[in-house]
C-alpha positions in Angstrom: 0.0 0.0 0.0 1.0 3.6 -0.6 2.0 5.3 2.7 -0.5 8.1 3.4 -0.8 8.5 7.1 1.5 8.5 10.2 -0.3 7.9 13.4 2.1 8.8 16.2 1.9 8.4 20.0 3.4 11.3 22.0 5.0 10.7 25.4 7.9 8.2 25.2 7.6 7.8 21.4 8.2 11.2 19.8 8.5 13.3 23.0 10.6 13.2 26.2 9.3 15.1 29.3 6.6 16.7 27.2 9.1 18.1 24.6 8.7 17.1 20.9 12.0 15.7 19.6 13.6 18.2 17.2 14.5 15.5 14.6 11.0 14.1 14.7 9.5 17.6 14.2 11.6 17.9 11.1 10.5 14.5 9.8 6.9 15.4 10.4 7.4 18.5 8.3 9.0 16.4 5.6 6.1 13.9 5.6 3.5 16.7 5.3 5.5 18.3 2.6 5.4 15.0 0.7 1.6 14.9 1.0 1.3 12.5 3.9 -1.0 13.2 6.8 0.4 13.1 10.3 -2.0 12.5 13.2 -1.0 12.7 16.9 -2.8 10.0 18.9 -2.2 10.5 22.6 -3.6 9.8 26.0 -3.0 13.4 27.2 -5.7 15.8 28.0 -6.0 18.2 25.1 -5.6 21.4 27.1 -2.4 20.1 28.8 -1.0 19.0 25.4 -1.7 22.3 23.7 0.0 24.1 26.6 3.3 22.4 25.6 3.4 24.1 22.2 4.3 27.7 21.7 2.8 27.5 18.1 0.0 25.3 16.8 1.0 21.7 16.9 2.5 20.5 13.6 -0.2 17.8 12.9 -3.0 17.4 10.5 -5.2 16.2 13.4 -4.8 15.5 17.1 -6.6 12.7 18.8 -6.4 13.3 22.6 -7.7 11.7 25.8 -7.0 8.2 24.5 -9.4 8.6 21.6 -12.2 10.6 23.2 -11.4 14.1 21.8 -10.5 15.2 18.3 -8.9 18.5 17.3 -8.6 19.5 13.6 -6.8 22.7 12.6 -9.0 25.9 12.7 -11.9 23.9 14.3 -13.0 23.7 18.0 -12.4 20.4 19.7 -14.8 17.6 18.9 -15.8 15.3 21.8 -16.2 11.7 20.7 -17.5 10.4 24.0 -19.5 11.4 27.1 -18.1 13.8 29.6 -17.2 12.3 33.0 -20.1 11.1 35.1 -20.6 13.5 38.1 -21.3 10.6 40.4 -18.0 9.0 39.5 -16.1 12.2 40.1 -17.9 12.8 43.4 -17.0 9.3 44.6 -13.3 9.8 43.6 -13.2 13.0 45.7 -15.0 11.3 48.6 -12.4 8.5 48.7 -9.6 11.1 48.3 -8.3 9.6 45.1 -6.2 12.1 43.4 -7.3 12.5 39.7 -7.5 14.8 36.8 -10.5 15.3 34.5 -10.5 16.2 30.8 -13.4 16.7 28.5 -14.1 13.0 28.6 -11.2 11.1 30.3 -10.5 10.8 34.0 -6.9 10.1 35.0 -5.4 8.7 38.2 -2.3 6.8 39.4 -2.2 3.2 38.3 -2.0 1.9 41.8 -5.5 3.4 42.5 -7.0 0.8 40.1 -8.6 -1.5 42.7 -10.5 1.4 44.2 -11.5 2.8 40.8 -12.8 -0.6 39.7 -14.8 -0.8 43.0 -16.4 2.6 42.3 -17.3 1.7 38.7 -18.8 -1.6 39.9 -20.8 0.0 42.8 -22.2 2.7 40.5 -22.9 0.3 37.7 -21.3 2.6 35.1 -20.3 1.5 31.6 -16.7 2.5 32.0 -13.4 0.8 31.3 -9.9 1.3 32.5 -6.8 1.6 30.3 -3.3 1.7 31.6 -0.5 4.0 30.4 2.8 3.3 32.1 2.2 4.6 35.7 -1.2 6.1 35.0 -4.7 4.8 34.4 -7.4 6.3 32.3 -11.2 5.9 32.7 -13.4 6.2 29.6 -16.7 4.7 28.3 -16.4 1.2 26.8 -15.3 1.2 23.1 -13.3 4.4 23.3 -9.7 3.9 22.4 -6.9 5.4 20.3 -8.0 3.2 17.4 -11.6 4.6 17.5 -10.4 8.1 17.7 -8.0 7.6 14.8 -10.9 6.2 12.7 -12.9 9.3 13.4 -10.0 11.6 12.4 -9.3 9.7 9.2 -12.9 9.7 8.2 -12.9 13.5 8.4 -9.6 13.6 6.5 -10.8 11.2 3.8 -8.0 8.8 4.6 -7.8 5.1 5.4 -6.2 3.0 8.1 -5.1 0.8 5.2 -2.6 3.5 4.2 -1.6 4.2 7.8 1.5 3.4 9.8 1.1 3.7 13.6 4.0 4.0 16.0 3.6 3.6 19.8 5.3 2.6 23.0 2.9 1.6 25.8 -0.1 -0.5 26.9 -2.7 1.9 25.5 -1.2 1.7 22.0 -2.2 -2.0 21.3 -5.5 -1.2 19.6 -3.9 1.7 17.7 -1.2 -0.4 16.1 -3.6 -3.3 15.4 -6.0 -0.9 13.5 -3.4 0.3 11.0 -1.9 -1.5 8.0 1.5 -1.5 9.8 1.8 -1.2 13.5 5.2 -0.4 14.9 6.4 -0.5 18.5 9.5 1.4 19.6 12.4 -0.8 20.9 12.6 1.2 24.2 8.9 0.7 25.1 6.6 -2.0 26.2 7.9 -5.6 25.6 4.3 -6.9 25.3 3.6 -4.2 22.6 6.7 -5.2 20.7 5.6 -8.8 20.6 2.2 -7.9 19.1 3.5 -5.3 16.6 4.3 -5.8 12.9 7.6 -4.1 13.2 9.9 -2.7 15.9 11.6 0.7 15.5 15.2 0.0 16.5 17.0 2.5 18.6 16.8 4.1 22.1 14.8 7.2 21.7 12.6 9.5 19.6 15.4 10.3 17.1 15.0 6.7 15.9 11.4 7.4 15.0 12.5 10.2 12.7 14.8 7.7 10.9 12.0 5.2 10.6 9.6 7.8 9.2 12.2 8.9 6.6 12.7 5.3 5.6 8.9 5.0 4.9 9.0 8.3 3.0 11.6 6.9 0.7 9.2 4.1 -0.5 6.6 4.4 -3.2 4.7 1.6 -1.5 5.1 -0.5 1.7 6.8 -3.7 0.6 4.5 -6.7 0.8 6.7 -8.7 3.1 6.4 -6.0 5.7 2.6 -6.5 6.0 0.8 -9.6 7.4 -2.0 -8.7 9.8 -5.0 -9.1 7.5 -6.0 -12.2 5.6 -8.4 -13.5 3.0 -9.8 -17.1 2.9 -9.1 -18.8 -0.4 -10.8 -22.1 0.6 -9.9 -25.4 2.2 -7.2 -27.9 1.6 -7.8 -31.7 1.1 -6.9 -32.1 4.8 -9.8 -29.8 5.8 -7.4 -27.1 6.9 -8.3 -23.5 5.8 -6.0 -21.9 3.2 -5.6 -18.2 3.8 -3.7 -15.5 1.9 -2.3 -12.5 3.6 -3.4 -9.2 2.2 -0.1 -7.5 1.4 -0.9 -5.1 -1.4 0.6 -7.6 -3.9 -0.3 -8.1 -7.5 -2.7 -11.1 -7.8 -3.2 -13.1 -11.0 -6.1 -15.5 -11.5 -6.1 -17.6 -14.6 -8.2 -20.5 -16.0 -10.5 -21.6 -18.8 -13.8 -19.8 -19.5 -16.5 -21.0 -17.1 -13.8 -22.7 -14.8 -14.6 -20.5 -11.8 -12.0 -17.8 -12.1 -14.5 -14.9 -11.9 -16.1 -16.7 -8.9 -12.6 -16.8 -7.2 -11.9 -13.2 -8.1 -15.3 -12.1 -6.8 -14.7 -14.0 -3.5 -11.5 -12.1 -3.0 -13.2 -8.8 -3.8 -16.0 -9.5 -1.3 -13.5 -10.1 1.5 -11.4 -7.0 0.7 -14.5 -4.8 0.6 -15.8 -6.1 3.9 -12.4 -5.4 5.4 -12.9 -1.8 4.2 -10.3 -1.8 1.4 -11.3 0.5 -1.5 -11.5 -1.2 -4.9 -12.0 -0.1 -8.5 -13.2 -3.1 -10.6 -12.9 -2.7 -14.4 -15.6 -5.1 -15.4 -15.9 -5.6 -19.2 -18.7 -8.2 -19.1 -20.9 -7.4 -16.1 -19.6 -10.2 -13.8 -19.2 -8.0 -10.7 -22.4 -6.0 -10.5 -23.7 -8.3 -7.8 -21.1 -6.8 -5.4 -23.4 -3.8 -5.1 -25.2 -5.8 -2.4 -22.2 -5.1 -0.1 -21.9 -1.9 1.8 -20.1 1.0 0.1 -20.1 -0.5 -3.4 -21.3 1.6 -6.3 -21.9 0.1 -9.8 -21.4 2.6 -12.6 -22.6 1.3 -16.0 -20.6 2.6 -18.9 -22.0 2.3 -22.5 -19.1 4.0 -24.2 -16.4 6.7 -23.9 -18.6 9.1 -22.0 -17.2 11.6 -19.5 -17.1 9.5 -16.3 -13.7 10.4 -14.9 -14.8 13.3 -12.7 -17.4 11.0 -11.2 -14.9 8.2 -10.8 -12.4 10.4 -8.9 -15.2 11.9 -6.8 -16.2 8.4 -5.6 -12.7 7.0 -5.1 -11.5 9.9 -2.9 -13.8 8.3 -0.3 -11.8 5.4 1.3 -15.0 3.7 2.4 -16.4 3.3 -1.1 -15.6 0.9 -3.9 -16.5 1.3 -7.6 -17.5 -1.3 -10.2 -17.2 0.1 -13.7 -19.6 -2.1 -15.7 -18.7 -2.0 -19.4 -20.9 -4.9 -20.5 -23.0 -2.7 -22.8 -20.0 -0.8 -24.3 -19.1 -1.6 -27.9 -16.3 -4.2 -27.8 -14.0 -2.2 -30.1 -14.2 0.8 -27.7 -13.2 -1.2 -24.5 -9.4 -1.2 -24.9 -9.2 2.6 -25.2 -11.8 3.0 -22.4 -9.8 0.7 -20.1 -6.5 2.5 -21.0 -8.1 5.9 -20.0 -9.4 4.4 -16.8 -6.1 2.9 -15.8 -4.2 6.1 -16.5 -6.7 8.1 -14.4 -6.6 5.5 -11.6 -2.8 5.5 -11.5 -2.7 9.3 -11.1 -5.3 9.1 -8.3 -3.5 6.3 -6.5 -0.2 8.1 -6.7 -1.7 11.2 -5.1 -4.0 9.7 -2.5 -3.3 5.9 -2.1 -6.9 5.2 -3.2 -8.3 2.9 -4.4 -6.2 0.3 -2.6 -6.7 -2.3 -5.3 -7.5 -2.2 -9.1 -9.2 -5.3 -10.5 -9.0 -5.9 -14.2 -11.1 -8.7 -15.6 -10.3 -10.1 -19.1 -6.9 -8.6 -18.5 -5.3 -10.2 -21.6 -7.5 -8.0 -23.7 -6.1 -4.8 -22.2 -2.6 -5.6 -20.9 -1.1 -7.6 -23.8 1.6 -5.2 -25.0 2.1 -2.7 -22.1 3.8 -0.2 -24.4 2.8 2.6 -22.0 4.6 2.6 -18.7 1.7 4.6 -17.1 -0.8 1.9 -17.9 0.4 -0.6 -15.3 2.0 0.9 -12.3 4.7 -1.6 -11.4 6.1 0.5 -8.6 2.8 0.9 -6.8 1.3 -2.5 -7.5 -2.0 -3.6 -5.9 -3.6 -5.2 -9.0 -5.9 -8.2 -9.3 -5.9 -9.5 -12.8 -8.3 -12.1 -14.2 -7.8 -13.8 -17.5 -8.4 -17.0 -19.5 -5.4 -16.3 -21.8 -2.3 -16.1 -19.7 -0.1 -16.5 -22.7 -1.4 -13.2 -24.2 -0.5 -11.1 -21.1 2.5 -8.9 -21.4 5.7 -10.6 -20.0 6.2 -7.5 -17.8 2.8 -8.1 -16.2 3.5 -11.8 -15.7 6.8 -11.1 -14.0 5.0 -8.6 -11.7 2.5 -11.2 -10.4 3.3 -11.9 -6.8 0.6 -14.5 -6.1 -1.0 -16.7 -8.8 -4.2 -18.7 -8.5 -5.3 -21.1 -11.3 -8.6 -22.8 -11.9 -9.2 -25.6 -14.5 -7.1 -25.3 -17.7 -7.5 -27.7 -20.7 -5.6 -25.5 -23.3 -2.0 -26.7 -23.7 -0.7 -23.3 -24.6 -2.2 -21.6 -21.5 -1.1 -24.5 -19.3 2.5 -24.2 -20.4 2.4 -20.4 -20.0 1.4 -21.0 -16.4 4.1 -23.6 -15.9 6.6 -20.9 -16.5 5.2 -19.2 -13.3 5.5 -22.3 -11.3 9.0 -23.7 -11.4 9.4 -27.1 -9.8 5.7 -27.9 -10.3 6.4 -31.0 -12.3 6.9 -32.0 -15.9 4.7 -30.4 -18.6 2.5 -33.6 -18.9 2.1 -33.8 -15.1 1.3 -30.1 -14.9 -1.3 -30.3 -17.7 -2.9 -33.3 -16.1 -3.2 -31.5 -12.8 -4.9 -28.4 -14.3 -7.3 -30.5 -16.4 -8.3 -32.5 -13.4 -9.5 -29.5 -11.3 -13.2 -29.5 -10.5 -15.4 -26.4 -11.0 -15.0 -25.5 -7.3 -11.2 -26.2 -7.1 -8.1 -24.1 -7.8 -4.4 -24.2 -7.1 -2.2 -21.6 -5.5 1.2 -21.6 -7.3 4.5 -21.7 -5.6 6.4 -18.5 -5.0 4.1 -16.5 -2.8 5.0 -15.9 0.8 2.4 -18.4 1.9 3.4 -21.3 -0.3 7.2 -21.2 -0.4 8.0 -24.0 -2.9 4.8 -25.9 -2.5 1.8 -26.1 -4.9 -1.4 -25.9 -2.9 -4.6 -27.4 -4.3 -7.8 -26.3 -2.6 -11.6 -26.2 -2.7 -12.8 -22.6 -3.2 -14.6 -20.9 -0.4 -18.3 -20.1 -0.9 -19.3 -16.6 -2.1 -21.2 -14.1 0.0 -23.0 -12.4 -3.0 -24.9 -14.1 -5.8 -22.6 -14.3 -8.9 -24.2 -13.9 -12.3 -21.9 -14.6 -15.1 -22.2 -12.1 -18.0 -25.8 -11.3 -16.8 -26.5 -8.5 -19.2 -24.6 -10.0 -22.1 -26.4 -13.3 -22.0 -29.8 -11.9 -21.2 -30.2 -10.5 -24.7 -27.1 -11.4 -26.8 -27.5 -14.6 -28.8 -25.1 -17.5 -28.4 -23.8 -19.3 -31.4 -26.0 -21.8 -33.3 -24.2 -24.8 -31.9 -25.1 -23.7 -28.3 -28.7 -22.8 -28.8 -31.4 -24.7 -26.8 -33.7 -26.8 -29.0 -37.1 -27.7 -27.5 -38.2 -31.3 -28.2 -41.3 -33.3 -27.7 -41.2 -37.1 -27.7 -37.6 -36.9 -28.9 -38.4 -34.7 -31.9 -37.7 -30.9 -32.3 -40.7 -28.7 -31.9 -39.3 -26.0 -34.1 -38.9 -23.6 -31.2 -35.4 -22.6 -30.1 -33.7 -20.3 -27.6 -30.5 -18.5 -28.3 -30.6 -16.1 -25.3 -31.8 -16.4 -21.7 -34.6 -14.0 -22.6 -35.7 -16.4 -25.3 -36.0 -19.2 -22.8 -37.9 -17.0 -20.4 -40.3 -15.9 -23.2 -40.8 -19.5 -24.4 -41.7 -21.2 -21.1 -45.3 -19.9 -20.9 -46.1 -21.2 -24.4 -44.6 -24.7 -24.1 -46.8 -27.8 -23.4 -46.4 -29.2 -19.9 -44.8 -32.5 -21.2 -42.1 -30.5 -23.0 -41.2 -28.5 -19.9 -41.4 -31.6 -17.6 -39.3 -33.7 -20.1 -36.5 -31.1 -20.4 -36.5 -30.6 -16.6 -36.4 -34.4 -15.8 -33.5 -34.9 -18.2 -31.6 -31.9 -16.7 -31.5 -30.1 -20.1 -32.3 -26.6 -18.7 -29.7 -27.0 -15.9 -27.0 -28.2 -18.3 -27.7 -25.4 -20.8 -27.5 -22.7 -18.1 -24.3 -24.2 -16.5 -22.4 -25.3 -19.6 -23.2 -22.4 -21.9 -23.4 -19.5 -19.4 -21.4 -20.9 -16.5 -24.1 -19.9 -14.1 -23.7 -22.4 -11.2 -26.1 -20.6 -8.9 -29.1 -20.7 -11.3 -28.1 -24.3 -12.1 -28.3 -25.2 -8.4 -31.8 -23.6 -8.3 -32.9 -25.7 -11.3 -31.5 -28.9 -9.7 -33.8 -28.2 -6.8 -36.8 -28.1 -9.2 -35.6 -31.3 -10.9 -35.9 -33.1 -7.6 -39.6 -32.3 -7.4 -39.4 -30.1 -4.3 -41.7 -27.5 -5.8 -45.3 -27.9 -6.9 -45.6 -25.5 -9.9 -42.2 -26.0 -11.5 -42.9 -23.9 -14.6 -43.6 -20.8 -12.6 -40.8 -21.5 -10.2 -38.4 -21.9 -13.2 -39.5 -18.6 -14.7 -39.2 -16.8 -11.4 -35.6 -18.2 -10.9 -34.5 -17.0 -14.3 -36.2 -13.6 -14.0 -34.6 -13.0 -10.6 -31.2 -13.7 -12.0 -31.3 -12.1 -15.4 -34.1 -9.5 -15.1 -37.4 -9.5 -16.9 -40.9 -10.5 -15.8 -41.9 -14.0 -14.7 -45.6 -13.0 -15.0 
């Protein structure tokens, strides 16, 4: 991921005795000058913190009181929690427990914890205690540095997935867990170091300045430095789950048409979206419109080279939104230029903001086969998910940049051999082709070379989808298939003269067919095989299989409803 945010703890991390380290202050200015946001995330009471600075603090935002108060430049403080309960404060005074109150937080010495817990319990208050070295902080449940940072980044239109957090103490655990990279300083809490992604080496704040400058020198965070968040690919033959760490890598999914590659890609997209990564999916055939059922997903139909780029950039500057660019109705000859323009616009946007986090390109061989423009595929930034049934047609540069490769069934010898070049040590060509041809519709292999597989080839059963997947829904609803693939209605083994070359034809024909024709095709599995084999629609095939088993009384109406629900149109 492109670095976009530094989330910094204060005392003991970048400051000593309340004084901001001079070298860290310089690194903060360098970061902001390079377009990064710097957010201070501290347990200090805001008024005490601001008293330490002669000039306004050099941060894009300050999250104070352990996540309960937010300060943005030029705006008054924003409280993110309730103010201290008067009954709680009164009881602290009654028991002569020395404390300090902020707008939301109440602080006391750590050794007062037993008495504070007793007060909270006796009063039945929804409060929690967080420790910070020799102090304790009392706040409502759910308030933490992580929740405060999320509020700050929402207002700054930035994402924790572009953020690096640096902390030193017990109250920094949730902060470093919430960011894409969480770093603990070597001179801080041993427990925090064990749970962090990285440890900042050194013995004081000046080391944080060096660490920040190291991050600033990188166009993206190297994949091997990230490992906190995962996606489920499926299950191995042993029943063990197979996960892939989300590292900002380039993923490549290859396989025959109707082999399940778009299903696999859609599953990864679902998981990324639900983990609040921002995606832009370039969808030439309408395979991904079903993702609109997920929160924050917008589907933008594109019928040609209309002016959509202002709208695209407007959507993708919001880190909690993902965009599916549905080009299924665009003329085929216009799609390469349209995708080129989209990729160039996306690359500019990602360089500037780090958003979207990932770019998905389906039918990638059609658009990335020459790569004669270095701005089309951003090798340095990465973060692509490419899907193709013609691996051999992809640019060699794109193939070399693929850091994790997933393959579904492949029967084509040329494509199988192109994949073998990406899987050294996977066996002889004949063994390799036999393996790929043997994969079932719900199986795939993860090739050697990724950080998860080392030198092993991993065959797995693909995880179930969360959203309904409609393969080429708009295309196949109205566009005719070839003559060899049309559905021929028969009665008593003889053609009736009626045929269907589109899904819409089948839907229109069903009300006019005699009952014995419908029942005969249903009993033989003809409708199901046509839907699955020609259109690759396993979900509708499964629904028709349910009808074949006689579990529904009026199968004709049920069949029409199932088709209409999937591809549009009326079942009346």
